[in-house]
N, C-alpha and C positions, 0 to 999 in steps of 0.2 A: 549369774541374775540378778535382778537389783527388785527389790520391794520396797520402793519409794525411799531409796539410798540405802539400804540394808544390803549385802551381799551376801546370800546363804548358798550352800549346795543342796541340790534337792536330789531325793533318791532315786536309784534307778532297780526296776527289777529284774532278775536274772535274765528274764527272757528279750526285755528291751537293751539289756547292758549287751546279749550277744549278738542282737540284731548289727548293731555299730560295729563288729567287728565281721559281719556276715557281708557286710554291703562292700566293703574294699577288694576282698576276695572273688566275690560273683563279678565285680565292676572288670577286674583284671581278666579273668575268665572269659567274660562276653568279649573284650575289647579284641584279644588275639581273637577269637573264633571269627569275629566280626571282619577283622584284618584279613583272614584267609578266606573267607568266604568272600568278599569284596574283590579278592585277587582272581578266584578263579570265575566268580561271573564276569569281570570285565573281560577277561580273556574267553570266554565262550562268547561273548559278543562280537569277536574277531578284531579286539583290540589290543596293540602290542601295549606288555606289560612286563618289564625284564624279571628275571628268576632273582636277581641281587634284590631286588625291593622286597621279595618274599622272604629272603635269606638273612638279611644284614638289618634292615631299616625297620623292621619290628620291633627290633630293639628300642630304637630312638623315638618309635609311637608311644613303647609302655614309660620309657623315662618322660616324656614330654607330660603323659597323662598324670602319672605320679607329682610330678611337679606342680600341675594346675590344682591335681586334689589338695596337696600344702597349701599352695596361693590362696585358696579360696575355703579351706579348710572344712573340705567337704567330707572327711573323716574324724574331724576332732570331736570332741563331747559336746561343744556348744553347736556345732554344725551338724550333727548326728540327733539332738535332742527334739527337734520340731521336724515335721515331713516336709513342711511349705519351705524350710532351710535346704533341706536335701534338693527339693525338686530346683530350687535357683541357685544352689551351690553348681549340680548336674548343667544346665544350661549355659552358666558360664565357663562352667571347664570344657564343654563339647566347643563353644566358641573360639575361646584362647589356644585349645589344641588343633583347629581347623586353620587360625593365623599361624601358629608357630609350626608347626608339619607341612603348612604348603608352602611357606618361605623356606625352612630346611630343605623341600624336594626341588622346588621351582628353581632354588639358587645352586644345587650340585648338578655341576655340567656333566659330571660323568656318568649320571643316572639317565637312562631314555624310557620313560613310560607313561602313559596315555591320563590325562586328566579327569578321563574317565572314570578312574580308578577313585578319585578324590571325592567326585560326586557321590557313586555308587558308596564310599564307603563311609561319609559322615551322613547319608539318608538313612542306609542302615541302623548306624550307630544312634542316630539319633532317636529314630523307631523302637530298636530295643531297649535302649536305655529308659524310657518312657515308661514303655510295656514293663521293663523290671522295677520300676519306681510305683507302677499301679499295683504289680503283684506284692509290693514290699506294702503298701498303703493297705492292701486287704489283708495282709497277713498281720500288720499293727492292729488292725481294727478287730478281726478275731482273737486276737491276744487278750485285748484290750476289753470288749465287749462279751465275747463268747466264754473266754476263758479266765476269765477276773484276774488277766495280770497286771494288777495293780497294787499300790500300798495304800490300804487306809490310814488315815491320818486324822488328827482332831487338835484344836486349838483350846487353850486356857488362859482366859484372862482377855475381855473382850475391850481393852483401850486400844488406842489409837492404832499402836502396833499389831496388835493381835488380830484388829480388823483388818489392816491393808493385807496382811499375811494371808487371813480365808478368804481373800478376794484371788491374792494369787494362786492359792490352792484349787480355786475353783475353776482358774484357766490351763491347768495342767493334767494332759492327757494321761500321762502313768499316775496321778494321786487320785484318788478315792476321797473328797473331803467328807468327813463324817459330820462336822459340825463344831459348833462352841459347846466348851464345858463352863459350867459355873455361870448361874443365873444372875448372883451379884458380884458383878467385875469388882466394886469398889472394894467389897470386903478383903480379895485375894491382895489388889493392889496396895490395899493399907497393911495388911497383916503377913503377907506373904505365904500366906498357911491355906489349905483347901478347906470351904465350907463343909457342912455335912451335905449341903445340896450336890456341891461338885464331886464328894465321896461318891456319892449314889450313882451320878452320871458318869464316872468313872468304870464303876462295877459295869454299867450299862455299855459303855463303849466297848469295854474290853469284848464281853459277850457278843456284840454284833461284829467282833473282827478289827477293832481299831488297834495298829501295831504302833505305832508312834503319837506322842502326846507333846505337842507344841506349847511353850509357856513363854508368853511375853511377858517380860518381869523386868523393874528395875534395879539395875545393878546393886544399889545399896540393901535392897530385899532378898539376895542370893542366900544371906547367913541365915535365912529364918524357912528355908526351903526342906528342910530335915522331914518333916511330916509327909509332906507332898513326893517325895524321894521314896520314903518307906510306904506310903500307897501304893505308888506306880509300881513297885518292884513286885508288891502284893497281887495287884492285878495283870502284870506280865506285861506291862506297857512301857516302852522305851522312853525315855525324858529326852528332850532337845529346847535349850534355853536360846531366846531369844533376847536380848538385851534391849530393854525399853530405852533409847535415849534418844529418840528422835526429836524429841523437845530442846535436847541440849547441844546438839551438833548440828549446822548445817548439811542438809544432802546435796550433793548425793556422798556418801562415805562408804568405805569397804572395812570388813573385818576380816582378818587372817592371823596366820601363825607363824612367828620367827622361830627356828629351831624345833617347834612342835610344842614348845610350851609358853611362848611369849606372847599375849594378843596384840596384834597391831592395829589400830587405826587411821586407815588413809583418808583424808579427804577430798581426794582428786581421782578420776577413774584415768587410768592412761594405759589403754590398751597394749602400747608401745614400750610399756615394762615389761610385758609377758614376752620371755626369751623368744618363743615359738614365732609371736609376731613379726618380732625383729628380725627376726631371721626370714621369714618371707619377705618383708620389703626390703631389706639389703639385697636378698638373691633376684628381687623383681629391679629393683636400681642396678644391678651389675648386668642383668640381662637388656634391660631397654637402651643403658647408656653404651652398651657393647654395640647394639644394632643401629645407634644412632652414630658413633665414630665410623664404624665399618662402612655403612650404606650411606652416610651421608657429608660426614666432615672428610672421608678421606678426600672426597671429590671437590666438595664448596669450599672448604678451607684455604686451598692454593687460590682460587678464584677472589673470594673477598680480599684474603691477604695482599696479593697483587693490585687490587681498586685501591686499597688502604695507603700503602705505600707510595702510588702513584698521587693520590690527591693533598697528602700532608707527610710532613716528617716525622718520625716516631715509630716506635716500634707496634707491631701489630696486633698485638694483645694488652689490655690494660691489665694489671693486677693489683688490687686494691684489699687491703687489709681489712676482713670484715667480722661480725661477731658469728660464730657458731654454735652448737652445741655446747652446754653447760659453759655458755658465754667464752669460749676458749677462742682467741683471734685465730683466722686461716685467710689464706691468701684467693682471694675469689676472681676468677678470670672472665674477661667480657672482650669482645672484638672492640677497638678501639675506634670510639664514633665521635672523639672529640679532638681538635686540635691541642696539642701540649700545652698545659697552662697548670697554675700552682694552686689554683683553687679546687683540684680535682677530689681533695682527701675529705673536704669539710663544704662543698656548695653541691646540693642537687641540682639536677638539670631542671630547667625551667622551659616552659612554650615559648618557641623563639628563640631559643638560646644560640646567641652568635659564636659559641666556643663549637657547636656540634658541627661537622664537615658534611657535604652532601651526600656520600655513602653512609654518612653516620645517621641521616635523616631516616633513610631508608632502611638501617638494621634497626634503628630502635621502633620505627613504626611495625615493624614485621617482627619485633624479638629475637633476631637472627643475630643481634649483640650478644645475646644470652648464651647461644649456641656450645661456646667453649669451656660452660660452667657442667657438662656431661661429663668433660675430663674429670673435674671435681667431684661429681658422683660416683665415677669409677674409683677414684682414689681414696673415697669414703670420707670426705669431709662436708659434701651434702648430698642431699637426697633428690630425687627427679619432683618430687611434690613435698612442701614443708614451707614454713613462714619462711617469708624471702627475709635474706641478711642486710643488714644495717650496717652503716659505717661504723664505726668504733666509737667518733666524736658524736653522733644521733643516737647510739646507744647509750651514751654517759648523759646526754641530755634529756632523753625521754623518759628514764628510769626514776628519773629524780620529780618527773610531774605526772606521767601516764600510770595510773594504780594496775598492778598485774604486768606491767609491759616485761619483764623479765623471764614469766612464765610461759614466754613461747620461745624461749631457749634452753627448753627440758627436750627438746628433740633436733635433730639435725634440720638446718634451712633447706630449703627447695627451691628448685630454679622456676616453678608456678607454687600457688596455694590456693586454699579456701578462700583467703580475704580477695586475693588477685581476681579470681572469675566471678567476684562479687562486685566487681567495681572499685576495688581499694589498691591498685596498683600504682607506681609511680611516683611522683612529686604531693607531698603532704603539707597543703596550704596551712593548715588547723590543725588545733590539737585534738579537735574530734574525730575529724580523720582518720588520725591514727588509732585513737579511743577504740573505733569501728574496727579498723585491720586488727587490733589486739585480740577484740571479743571474736573474731571471725577464725582467728589462729588460736585459741584457746580451744572454741568449739571445734575444730580440726584434730588438737590435741586430745581433747576425752571424748570423740566419737570416730576414731581411725578406724577403718575398712579397709581391704583391698579394693574393695568396690568402690569405695571413696574416691581413693586413688586414680582407679582406671576414670572413675566420672570427672574428675578435675581436668585430667589430661585430653579428653574429649571436649570438654568446655574451651580449655586453652587454645585448643587446635580451632574450634569455631571461632571465638573472640579474636585469634590472628587474622583468621580469613575474611570475617566480617570488619575488622579493625578496631581499634578502641580509642576513643579520645584522650585517653592519660598517658598513652604512645607516644611521648617525644623524648 
């Protein structure tokens, strides 16, 4: 969570913490109960449903649900922290489950089942899961409001960081914000010691059930906090210190610990530095690229290959060294769309480029020339979504003149990206076009989510169908 650039970890009560672990258990139990219920309801309606569907495919159903829960962070600490995230993650998981499980069943020629089963199953699944979430909402409301399952906190030091921290606490459901202590924040900021008024307020806060006191203080004042620590111990208040360095560093920044003892300040948020997020993205890449290779490239590749060979001499695939993650070069694959020439590795394609073949114009206009890059995705040198990779010569050129150009290489390049669906694809005639592309790529790097990837894929499909003036 970010409080204007400062990353902190909020406390959870034991009741709300327990809810996070109850949710996946109840979900799996409900999923299986609804699966069997849908099977028997379908049979009672006179529709033919193979017993094999009940015996074996329920395992696949469970695995897909667990995969989706992992993909959308449904049971993660972040996903379970707010009810709206649980609802959103649940809807996304049900929709993705419908797509994947339906594809799996429809393409299994050895299974004979009625599509009525799928309709009944997903109607029941949606209804009961919404009811389950509603009951969870009621339970959380009762815990928070009726049984006071919150932790009462206060903030000392009404400086800029302290005020922002107080506003943050006010918006947390599992936190009861008592208020600010110390009516003279300037005194505390100057001395690092609590005033007489602050000590009196600490006593009152402890009497009124405050358990934790957050103190926003400049790092250089930390050596003077002994009196505050002594008073907090006396009042049975846990102290939590927030370093007030907002004026020294550009936001956003995060603070973490290496080896449990060395504080680290990171100036850029990178969700994909988290191993669980990288695993989710890689799992999605493997699944998506496998589906494309098996169900699309398996029959489309030979057709395109024959036309390419018929229209011009040369290989079917065009291989080019491009800049990958951490600026490591890799061989990027494309269907060859140009006649053989000596300028491929240094000159971008331009409008009405005479090097482009007739089939090449169609491939580039429809972006079908990029399809072989799904092999790159499968092998791990690319991702489905990410910054587009550039030729090595262009990387050398642009990193010398474009600020933060190399930041986009912190992650794997993609077949499509946030910059491309926002109008920055193809030839870059001016430096400001590349600057804007870099801004969009860095925005994607700092704000990645699984759903952002899905959104970009859908926007790419719409863009291909509608046509793009920059595709040539």
